[in-house]
N, CA, C and O of each residue as an XYZ file, in Angstrom:
312
protein
N      23.304      5.764    -17.795
C      22.437      6.857    -18.190
C      21.921      7.552    -16.934
O      21.507      6.886    -15.985
N      21.943      8.863    -16.918
C      21.506      9.620    -15.737
C      19.972      9.667    -15.671
O      19.288      9.338    -16.640
N      19.461     10.073    -14.541
C      18.017     10.201    -14.352
C      17.448     11.197    -15.353
O      16.403     10.947    -15.953
N      18.122     12.312    -15.535
C      17.662     13.329    -16.488
C      17.605     12.773    -17.907
O      16.656     13.031    -18.647
N      18.617     12.019    -18.274
C      18.643     11.429    -19.615
C      17.524     10.400    -19.792
O      16.900     10.323    -20.850
N      17.281      9.613    -18.745
C      16.193      8.635    -18.801
C      14.844      9.333    -18.957
O      14.016      8.917    -19.767
N      14.628     10.383    -18.188
C      13.365     11.128    -18.279
C      13.173     11.690    -19.684
O      12.077     11.609    -20.239
N      14.206     12.245    -20.249
C      14.135     12.808    -21.595
C      13.812     11.724    -22.618
O      12.992     11.932    -23.512
N      14.448     10.586    -22.486
C      14.180      9.478    -23.406
C      12.736      9.018    -23.289
O      12.080      8.747    -24.295
N      12.243      8.930    -22.063
C      10.847      8.524    -21.841
C       9.903      9.539    -22.477
O       8.960      9.160    -23.172
N      10.149     10.805    -22.246
C       9.303     11.861    -22.820
C       9.283     11.753    -24.343
O       8.219     11.821    -24.959
N      10.438     11.587    -24.938
C      10.524     11.479    -26.404
C       9.749     10.273    -26.929
O       9.062     10.362    -27.946
N       9.865      9.164    -26.240
C       9.163      7.955    -26.693
C       7.660      8.090    -26.487
O       6.882      7.692    -27.354
N       7.239      8.645    -25.354
C       5.814      8.787    -25.062
C       5.143      9.720    -26.068
O       4.019      9.461    -26.498
N       5.817     10.795    -26.440
C       5.209     11.731    -27.384
C       4.987     11.104    -28.757
O       4.186     11.615    -29.541
N       5.677     10.012    -29.062
C       5.499      9.365    -30.363
C       4.435      8.262    -30.336
O       4.101      7.704    -31.381
N       3.903      7.947    -29.157
C       2.902      6.877    -29.030
C       1.522      7.433    -29.369
O       1.122      8.483    -28.866
N       0.809      6.722    -30.220
C      -0.547      7.146    -30.564
C      -1.600      6.144    -30.079
O      -2.797      6.423    -30.152
N      -1.168      4.999    -29.593
C      -2.088      3.972    -29.100
C      -2.626      4.390    -27.732
O      -1.882      4.483    -26.756
N      -3.929      4.637    -27.684
C      -4.551      5.123    -26.451
C      -4.404      4.132    -25.294
O      -4.197      4.543    -24.152
N      -4.508      2.844    -25.579
C      -4.391      1.812    -24.537
C      -3.007      1.853    -23.894
O      -2.885      1.761    -22.673
N      -1.984      1.987    -24.701
C      -0.624      2.057    -24.164
C      -0.456      3.307    -23.306
O       0.148      3.251    -22.235
N      -0.983      4.422    -23.769
C      -0.887      5.664    -22.996
C      -1.639      5.548    -21.669
O      -1.174      6.038    -20.640
N      -2.804      4.896    -21.700
C      -3.555      4.673    -20.449
C      -2.748      3.796    -19.492
O      -2.720      4.049    -18.288
N      -2.098      2.774    -20.024
C      -1.265      1.904    -19.183
C      -0.101      2.676    -18.578
O       0.247      2.470    -17.416
N       0.493      3.555    -19.354
C       1.613      4.355    -18.856
C       1.149      5.266    -17.727
O       1.801      5.346    -16.686
N       0.030      5.953    -17.926
C      -0.449      6.869    -16.882
C      -0.860      6.101    -15.634
O      -0.671      6.589    -14.520
N      -1.429      4.889    -15.807
C      -1.783      4.062    -14.653
C      -0.532      3.678    -13.869
O      -0.533      3.712    -12.638
N       0.519      3.320    -14.567
C       1.792      2.963    -13.935
C       2.376      4.163    -13.188
O       2.847      4.026    -12.059
N       2.345      5.321    -13.811
C       2.861      6.535    -13.167
C       2.049      6.868    -11.925
O       2.613      7.242    -10.896
N       0.734      6.736    -12.013
C      -0.124      7.032    -10.861
C       0.119      6.054     -9.717
O       0.074      6.443     -8.550
N       0.375      4.793    -10.041
C       0.677      3.809     -8.995
C       1.970      4.164     -8.289
O       2.061      4.063     -7.065
N       2.960      4.574     -9.043
C       4.246      4.960     -8.461
C       4.058      6.155     -7.536
O       4.633      6.199     -6.448
N       3.256      7.123     -7.966
C       3.001      8.310     -7.142
C       2.288      7.930     -5.854
O       2.590      8.471     -4.790
N       1.345      7.003     -5.946
C       0.606      6.566     -4.763
C       1.523      5.853     -3.782
O       1.345      5.969     -2.570
N       2.512      5.108     -4.300
C       3.433      4.381     -3.422
C       4.390      5.333     -2.714
O       4.915      5.009     -1.648
N       4.619      6.505     -3.302
C       5.525      7.473     -2.693
C       4.926      8.127     -1.454
O       5.648      8.645     -0.603
N       3.608      8.098     -1.363
C       2.956      8.737     -0.228
C       3.059      7.825      0.991
O       2.659      6.662      0.946
N       3.589      8.359      2.057
C       3.760      7.599      3.284
C       2.591      7.884      4.213
O       2.247      9.040      4.462
N       1.988      6.825      4.719
C       0.894      6.988      5.661
C       1.477      7.294      7.029
O       2.339      6.567      7.522
N       1.009      8.360      7.634
C       1.468      8.750      8.965
C       0.457      8.251     10.001
O      -0.727      8.584      9.953
N       0.956      7.450     10.932
C       0.093      6.943     11.995
C      -0.206      8.038     13.010
O       0.647      8.865     13.330
N      -1.432      8.020     13.503
C      -1.770      8.919     14.601
C      -1.172      8.350     15.887
O      -0.724      7.204     15.917
N      -1.169      9.140     16.921
C      -0.665      8.674     18.219
C      -1.470      7.460     18.690
O      -0.912      6.499     19.218
N      -2.783      7.520     18.492
C      -3.660      6.419     18.897
C      -3.330      5.148     18.108
O      -3.303      4.057     18.677
N      -3.081      5.285     16.813
C      -2.725      4.126     15.993
C      -1.379      3.552     16.409
O      -1.216      2.333     16.466
N      -0.413      4.418     16.701
C       0.901      3.936     17.163
C       0.756      3.177     18.478
O       1.387      2.139     18.676
N      -0.075      3.697     19.370
C      -0.308      3.017     20.651
C      -0.935      1.640     20.429
O      -0.557      0.668     21.083
N      -1.897      1.562     19.500
C      -2.562      0.288     19.220
C      -1.574     -0.719     18.633
O      -1.603     -1.896     18.994
N      -0.707     -0.269     17.740
C       0.315     -1.151     17.175
C       1.258     -1.629     18.276
O       1.601     -2.809     18.339
N       1.670     -0.715     19.135
C       2.569     -1.076     20.227
C       1.925     -2.107     21.152
O       2.576     -3.058     21.584
N       0.638     -1.909     21.451
C      -0.076     -2.875     22.304
C      -0.123     -4.242     21.631
O       0.042     -5.269     22.290
N      -0.349     -4.255     20.319
C      -0.376     -5.513     19.582
C       0.966     -6.224     19.617
O       1.030     -7.440     19.794
N       2.029     -5.465     19.449
C       3.373     -6.057     19.513
C       3.662     -6.607     20.902
O       4.282     -7.662     21.038
N       3.220     -5.902     21.923
C       3.408     -6.393     23.297
C       2.607     -7.671     23.529
O       3.084     -8.596     24.185
N       1.376     -7.720     22.983
C       0.569     -8.936     23.102
C       1.283    -10.124     22.461
O       1.307    -11.216     23.028
N       1.857     -9.912     21.293
C       2.576    -10.987     20.609
C       3.767    -11.433     21.458
O       3.990    -12.629     21.646
N       4.521    -10.473     21.963
C       5.688    -10.794     22.781
C       5.287    -11.565     24.034
O       6.031    -12.428     24.499
N       4.106    -11.254     24.585
C       3.615    -11.921     25.795
C       2.904    -13.243     25.503
O       2.488    -13.948     26.422
N       2.769    -13.572     24.216
C       2.106    -14.822     23.852
C       0.597    -14.743     23.847
O      -0.075    -15.773     23.795
N       0.054    -13.549     23.898
C      -1.408    -13.377     23.877
C      -1.896    -13.415     22.429
O      -2.132    -12.381     21.804
N      -2.038    -14.630     21.921
C      -2.385    -14.831     20.521
C      -3.628    -15.693     20.396
O      -3.971    -16.446     21.307
N      -4.302    -15.573     19.253
C      -5.439    -16.424     18.917
C      -5.198    -16.980     17.528
O      -4.617    -16.313     16.672
N      -5.646    -18.200     17.311
C      -5.558    -18.769     15.968
C      -6.546    -18.047     15.061
O      -7.452    -17.366     15.542
N      -6.377    -18.190     13.776
C      -7.314    -17.579     12.824
C      -8.722    -18.092     13.062
O      -9.685    -17.326     13.018
N      -8.841    -19.379     13.313
C     -10.158    -19.975     13.549
C     -10.789    -19.412     14.814
O     -11.978    -19.095     14.830
N      -9.997    -19.288     15.875
C     -10.488    -18.723     17.127
C     -10.926    -17.271     16.933
O     -11.978    -16.867     17.428
N     -10.127    -16.497     16.219
C     -10.464    -15.091     15.965
C     -11.735    -14.988     15.135
O     -12.570    -14.116     15.376
N     -11.882    -15.876     14.161
C     -13.090    -15.883     13.324
C     -14.316    -16.169     14.184
O     -15.346    -15.510     14.040
N     -14.209    -17.146     15.073
C     -15.328    -17.488     15.956
C     -15.672    -16.328     16.885
O     -16.847    -16.030     17.100
N     -14.648    -15.672     17.437
C     -14.906    -14.527     18.327
C     -15.597    -13.404     17.561
O     -16.507    -12.768     18.091
N     -15.181    -13.153     16.332
C     -15.787    -12.116     15.525
C     -17.237    -12.444     15.206
O     -18.102    -11.572     15.278
N     -17.505    -13.686     14.858
C     -18.883    -14.101     14.583
C     -19.765    -13.908     15.807
O     -20.895    -13.436     15.684
N     -19.268    -14.265     16.980
C     -20.021    -14.070     18.204
C     -20.266    -12.584     18.482
O     -21.355    -12.192     18.902
N     -19.258    -11.780     18.246
C     -19.376    -10.335     18.490
C     -20.402     -9.725     17.543
O     -21.168     -8.846     17.940
N     -20.421    -10.187     16.290
C     -21.353     -9.645     15.301
C     -22.806    -10.022     15.586
O     -23.726     -9.331     15.149
N     -23.013    -11.120     16.319
C     -24.369    -11.559     16.664
C     -25.007    -10.650     17.699
O     -26.232    -10.599     17.809
N     -24.192     -9.934     18.458
C     -24.715     -9.106     19.554
C     -25.346     -7.841     19.046
O     -25.834     -7.034     19.837
C-alpha cells in the first residue's frame, strides 16, 4: 500500500470515530511524531562544548557518578 493510500485509509477511519478519548490519543500520537521530526540545531558554542567533552573522554578525564555528585553538592554550597 502506498503512502497516499495509507493516508486516505487513516482519514476515512478517523472520520468514523466518535470516541473522544480515541481521537485525543490519535492527536497526541500525531503531535509526538511532529515533535520528533524537528531537529535541534546546536549553536557553535554548544558544538564546541560537545567537542571538548569528547576530547576529555578520549583523554581519560572522567569522573564517576558519585564523584560528580559530590563535586556538584560542593559547588551548590558556595
